[in-house]
C-alpha positions as CSV (number, residue, x, y, z in Angstrom):
1,X,-9.7,-9.9,-28.7
2,X,-8.1,-6.8,-27.2
3,X,-4.4,-5.9,-28.2
4,X,-3.1,-4.3,-24.9
5,X,0.4,-2.4,-25.0
6,X,1.5,-1.3,-21.4
7,X,3.3,2.2,-21.5
8,X,5.6,2.6,-18.3
9,X,6.1,0.2,-15.8
10,X,7.6,2.6,-13.1
11,X,5.3,1.4,-10.3
12,X,4.7,-2.4,-9.5
13,X,1.0,-1.8,-10.1
14,X,1.7,-2.4,-13.6
15,X,0.7,-6.2,-12.5
16,X,-2.8,-4.8,-12.8
17,X,-2.8,-5.1,-16.3
18,X,-0.4,-7.8,-17.0
19,X,-2.4,-10.1,-14.4
20,X,-5.4,-9.5,-16.9
21,X,-3.2,-10.1,-20.1
22,X,-1.9,-13.6,-17.9
23,X,-5.5,-14.5,-16.9
24,X,-7.7,-14.1,-19.9
25,X,-7.9,-15.7,-23.4
26,X,-9.4,-12.3,-25.1
27,X,-6.3,-10.0,-24.2
28,X,-3.1,-10.5,-26.1
29,X,-0.2,-8.3,-24.7
30,X,1.4,-6.8,-27.8
31,X,4.2,-4.7,-26.2
32,X,5.3,-2.8,-23.3
33,X,7.6,0.2,-22.9
34,X,9.3,1.8,-20.5
35,X,12.1,4.3,-20.3
36,X,14.3,3.0,-18.0
37,X,16.2,-0.4,-18.7
38,X,16.0,-2.1,-15.1
39,X,12.4,-1.8,-14.8
40,X,11.8,-2.7,-18.8
41,X,13.7,-5.8,-18.1
42,X,11.8,-6.4,-14.8
43,X,8.4,-6.0,-16.3
44,X,8.4,-7.2,-19.7
45,X,7.0,-11.0,-20.1
46,X,9.2,-13.4,-22.0
47,X,8.3,-13.0,-26.0
48,X,7.1,-9.6,-25.5
49,X,8.5,-6.8,-27.7
50,X,9.8,-4.1,-25.6
51,X,10.5,-0.8,-26.1
52,X,12.3,2.6,-24.4
53,X,10.2,5.1,-26.3
54,X,6.2,4.9,-26.0
55,X,5.8,6.6,-29.0
56,X,7.7,3.9,-30.8
57,X,5.6,1.5,-29.3
58,X,2.4,3.0,-30.3
59,X,3.3,3.3,-34.0
60,X,4.6,-0.2,-34.3
61,X,1.6,-1.8,-32.7
62,X,-1.4,0.1,-32.6
63,X,-3.0,-1.2,-29.7
64,X,-6.5,-1.0,-28.7
65,X,-6.1,-0.3,-25.0
66,X,-2.6,1.1,-23.2
67,X,-2.3,0.8,-19.2
68,X,0.0,4.0,-18.4
69,X,1.6,3.2,-15.3
70,X,5.0,5.2,-15.7
71,X,6.5,8.0,-13.9
72,X,3.7,9.8,-12.3
73,X,4.9,13.2,-14.0
74,X,5.0,11.7,-17.4
75,X,1.8,10.1,-17.6
76,X,-0.3,12.8,-19.2
77,X,2.0,12.9,-22.5
78,X,1.6,9.4,-22.4
79,X,-2.2,9.7,-21.7
80,X,-2.9,12.2,-24.5
81,X,-0.5,10.8,-27.2
82,X,-1.9,7.0,-26.4
83,X,-5.7,8.4,-27.1
84,X,-4.7,10.6,-30.3
85,X,-3.0,6.9,-31.4
86,X,-6.5,5.3,-31.1
87,X,-6.3,3.6,-27.9
88,X,-8.4,3.7,-24.9
89,X,-6.6,4.3,-21.6
90,X,-6.6,2.1,-18.4
91,X,-3.9,4.2,-16.0
92,X,-2.6,3.7,-12.4
93,X,-3.5,6.5,-10.0
94,X,-2.5,9.4,-10.2
95,X,-3.6,10.0,-13.8
96,X,-1.4,13.0,-13.7
97,X,0.5,15.7,-11.5
98,X,-1.1,19.0,-12.7
99,X,-4.8,20.2,-13.1
100,X,-3.3,21.9,-16.5
101,X,-2.5,18.4,-17.7
102,X,-5.9,17.1,-16.6
103,X,-7.5,19.3,-19.1
104,X,-5.1,18.3,-21.5
105,X,-6.6,14.6,-21.2
106,X,-9.9,15.8,-20.8
107,X,-9.8,17.2,-24.1
108,X,-8.0,14.7,-25.9
109,X,-10.6,12.3,-24.7
110,X,-13.4,14.2,-26.0
111,X,-11.8,14.6,-29.3
112,X,-10.7,11.1,-29.7
113,X,-14.1,9.3,-28.2
114,X,-11.7,7.0,-26.4
115,X,-12.2,6.1,-23.0
116,X,-9.8,7.1,-19.9
117,X,-10.4,4.8,-16.8
118,X,-8.5,4.7,-13.5
119,X,-7.6,1.6,-12.1
120,X,-9.2,2.3,-8.6
121,X,-8.7,-1.3,-6.9
122,X,-10.9,0.0,-3.8
123,X,-13.8,0.2,-5.9
124,X,-13.9,-3.4,-6.4
125,X,-13.1,-4.7,-3.0
126,X,-16.1,-6.9,-1.8
127,X,-16.1,-4.7,1.3
128,X,-16.8,-1.5,-0.7
129,X,-19.4,-3.5,-2.7
130,X,-21.2,-4.5,0.5
131,X,-20.8,-0.7,1.9
132,X,-22.0,0.9,-1.5
133,X,-25.6,-1.8,-1.3
134,X,-26.3,-0.9,2.4
135,X,-26.1,2.9,1.1
136,X,-28.2,2.1,-1.9
137,X,-30.7,0.3,0.4
138,X,-31.2,3.2,2.5
139,X,-29.7,1.5,5.9
140,X,-27.7,4.1,7.3
141,X,-30.4,6.9,6.0
142,X,-29.1,10.2,4.6
143,X,-25.5,10.4,4.6
144,X,-23.7,13.1,6.5
145,X,-20.3,12.5,7.4
146,X,-17.6,10.3,5.4
147,X,-14.1,9.5,7.1
148,X,-11.2,7.5,5.7
149,X,-7.4,6.9,6.7
150,X,-5.0,5.8,4.1
151,X,-1.5,4.9,5.6
152,X,1.2,3.6,3.8
153,X,4.7,2.3,4.1
154,X,7.1,4.5,2.5
155,X,10.2,2.2,2.4
156,X,12.6,4.9,1.6
157,X,15.6,3.0,0.4
158,X,13.4,1.0,-2.1
159,X,11.9,4.1,-3.9
160,X,13.2,5.7,-7.0
161,X,14.8,9.2,-6.7
162,X,11.8,10.5,-9.0
163,X,9.5,9.7,-6.0
164,X,10.8,12.1,-4.0
165,X,10.9,15.1,-6.8
166,X,7.7,17.6,-7.7
167,X,8.2,16.8,-11.0
168,X,8.2,13.1,-10.6
169,X,6.4,12.4,-8.3
170,X,3.6,15.4,-7.5
171,X,1.9,16.0,-4.2
172,X,1.2,13.6,-1.5
173,X,-2.7,14.9,-2.0
174,X,-3.0,14.8,-5.6
175,X,-1.7,11.1,-5.3
176,X,-3.0,9.0,-2.1
177,X,-6.7,10.4,-1.6
178,X,-7.7,9.7,-5.3
179,X,-9.1,6.6,-4.3
180,X,-11.4,7.7,-1.3
181,X,-12.4,11.1,-3.7
182,X,-13.6,8.4,-6.0
183,X,-15.8,6.6,-3.1
184,X,-17.0,9.9,-2.1
185,X,-18.1,10.9,-5.3
186,X,-19.9,7.5,-5.9
187,X,-21.5,7.2,-2.4
188,X,-22.5,10.5,-2.7
189,X,-23.6,11.3,-6.5
190,X,-22.5,15.1,-5.6
191,X,-21.8,17.6,-8.5
192,X,-20.1,19.9,-6.6
193,X,-18.7,21.3,-3.3
194,X,-15.5,22.5,-1.6
195,X,-12.2,21.2,-1.4
196,X,-9.4,22.5,1.4
197,X,-6.0,20.4,1.7
198,X,-3.3,21.1,4.6
199,X,0.1,19.5,3.8
200,X,2.8,20.9,6.0
201,X,5.1,18.4,6.7
202,X,8.4,18.2,4.2
203,X,10.8,16.1,6.6
204,X,13.6,15.5,4.2
205,X,16.4,17.8,4.0
206,X,17.8,16.2,0.8
207,X,14.4,15.9,-0.6
208,X,12.4,19.3,0.2
209,X,9.8,18.7,-2.2
210,X,8.2,15.7,-0.6
211,X,5.3,16.0,1.8
212,X,5.0,12.7,3.9
213,X,1.7,13.4,5.6
214,X,-1.5,15.3,4.9
215,X,-5.3,15.7,4.9
216,X,-8.0,16.8,2.7
217,X,-11.6,18.1,3.9
218,X,-14.2,17.7,1.2
219,X,-17.9,18.7,0.8
220,X,-19.9,16.8,-1.8
221,X,-23.5,18.0,-1.5
222,X,-24.8,17.8,1.7
223,X,-21.9,15.5,2.8
224,X,-18.7,16.5,4.5
225,X,-15.4,14.1,3.9
226,X,-12.3,14.1,5.4
227,X,-9.5,12.0,4.0
228,X,-6.3,11.6,5.4
229,X,-3.1,10.1,3.6
230,X,0.3,9.5,4.8
231,X,3.7,7.7,4.1
232,X,4.2,7.1,8.1
233,X,2.8,3.8,8.6
234,X,5.8,1.8,10.2
235,X,8.0,-0.2,7.7
236,X,8.2,-3.0,10.1
237,X,4.7,-3.6,10.5
238,X,2.9,-7.0,9.1
239,X,0.2,-5.2,8.1
240,X,0.9,-3.2,5.1
241,X,-1.9,-1.0,4.6
242,X,-5.0,-0.7,7.1
243,X,-7.1,1.2,5.0
244,X,-10.6,2.4,6.7
245,X,-13.4,4.4,6.1
246,X,-16.5,5.2,8.3
247,X,-20.1,6.3,6.7
248,X,-22.1,8.4,9.4
249,X,-25.8,8.7,8.2
250,X,-28.8,10.0,9.9
251,X,-29.8,6.2,11.0
252,X,-27.0,4.5,11.3
253,X,-22.9,3.9,10.9
254,X,-21.0,1.6,9.0
255,X,-17.0,1.0,9.1
256,X,-15.0,-0.6,6.1
257,X,-12.1,-2.4,7.2
258,X,-10.3,-3.0,3.6
259,X,-7.6,-4.8,5.6
260,X,-9.6,-7.4,7.2
261,X,-12.3,-7.3,4.5
262,X,-15.2,-6.7,7.2
263,X,-18.0,-4.1,7.2
264,X,-19.5,-3.4,10.8
265,X,-23.0,-1.6,11.0
266,X,-24.7,-0.2,13.8
267,X,-28.1,1.0,13.2
268,X,-31.4,1.7,15.8
269,X,-32.7,-1.4,14.8
270,X,-30.6,-4.4,15.9
271,X,-29.9,-7.1,13.3
272,X,-31.6,-4.6,10.6
273,X,-29.0,-5.3,8.0
274,X,-26.5,-8.0,7.8
275,X,-23.5,-7.3,5.5
276,X,-23.0,-9.7,2.5
277,X,-19.6,-10.1,0.8
278,X,-20.1,-10.2,-2.7
279,X,-17.3,-11.3,-4.9
280,X,-14.6,-8.5,-5.6
281,X,-12.9,-7.7,-9.0
282,X,-9.3,-7.5,-9.9
283,X,-8.4,-3.8,-10.4
284,X,-8.4,-3.7,-14.1
285,X,-11.3,-6.2,-14.8
286,X,-14.2,-4.5,-14.8
287,X,-12.6,-1.5,-17.4
288,X,-11.0,-4.5,-19.7
289,X,-14.5,-6.1,-20.0
290,X,-16.7,-3.3,-20.4
291,X,-14.0,-2.2,-23.0
292,X,-13.9,-5.8,-24.6
293,X,-17.9,-5.5,-25.0
294,X,-17.7,-1.8,-26.8
295,X,-19.4,-0.3,-23.5
296,X,-18.1,2.2,-21.2
297,X,-16.3,0.9,-18.0
298,X,-17.7,2.1,-14.6
299,X,-15.0,4.2,-14.2
300,X,-15.2,6.0,-17.1
301,X,-13.3,9.5,-18.3
302,X,-15.8,11.3,-16.4
303,X,-15.3,9.6,-13.0
304,X,-11.5,9.5,-13.5
305,X,-11.5,13.2,-14.6
306,X,-13.3,13.9,-11.5
307,X,-11.7,12.1,-8.9
308,X,-8.4,13.5,-10.3
309,X,-9.6,17.0,-10.0
310,X,-10.8,17.3,-6.5
311,X,-7.6,15.6,-5.8
312,X,-5.2,18.1,-7.4
313,X,-7.3,20.9,-6.4
314,X,-6.5,19.9,-2.6
315,X,-3.0,20.0,-3.5
316,X,-3.3,23.2,-4.9
317,X,-5.0,24.5,-1.8
318,X,-2.5,23.1,0.3
319,X,0.1,25.2,-1.7
320,X,-2.0,28.3,-1.4
321,X,-2.5,28.5,2.5
322,X,-5.4,26.1,3.0
323,X,-8.0,28.2,1.4
324,X,-11.1,26.5,0.1
325,X,-11.5,25.7,-3.6
326,X,-14.6,25.3,-5.4
327,X,-15.0,21.8,-7.5
328,X,-18.1,20.9,-9.4
329,X,-18.5,18.1,-12.3
330,X,-20.0,19.0,-16.0
331,X,-23.5,19.1,-16.3
332,X,-23.3,16.4,-18.8
333,X,-21.4,14.1,-16.8
334,X,-22.8,10.9,-16.2
335,X,-23.7,8.9,-13.3
336,X,-22.0,5.7,-12.6
337,X,-24.3,2.7,-13.3
338,X,-25.9,1.4,-10.1
339,X,-24.4,-2.4,-9.0
340,X,-26.3,-5.4,-10.2
């Protein structure tokens, strides 16, 4: 039995953790904390104790796992306190909004021996699992280029005020590209490279800190990856998130369309590889299954820190004239396990 607590419910992704508690007999939702009353009342299930203060919740319930889904700029403190309270952490992205906070989280995880796992749902889509298999099977030869696009609907009138402030939201490039940065790292196995961020557009006079579009370019070993991210997708569109990624190798090209769930492959040999579509996983499913078994999640602390660090470096680059910044993983960082 896992005693799960939720710390922060400022974003709808909190449902990732709540869904697991609803679906699985081995997970008990023991409490939820959220400082804003409306969000607290909206997301607290009947019969579950709720708190305005996450510290009070941690002291009262000593959970095994804490799901952190609060205001972005406040997440680092909650993650660190949850780790020191003896809990593992599963978290919505972004894990934090500052590189300095990422360092505090890394130190707390190392000191406590607890895991930090980002709920990176793109990892578990069937199309992603199929694409990772084709790369591992060598169908595309040696990867050379990766490009992705991450359109999002802003729906500005529905967003809370903190979303448009630097101390609440952080930076565009520190947020939206984290999923795709994680996939670049998983697909390439790279341990170092450079990252450059560009994010000049700040369109709102009443929210001068908010940027609605940008891109990053990262080298990952010998692979060059470009990741576009923006809040410009039309609000009226029935297609809410047409995410796509192209993998270009020395022997073929694969296009991943996460909206349709399709993976199309083109090689010099017709019908050389037909992509299968394995069953996917829910965003928090793999991490909680692993933690219940007493093992590290596939997206464990090292992977969570790595994707977050590259994205935050891209944001820093964008604020410093788009100069390239070096990134590297610690020598002891374990690689993610191969898919079964």
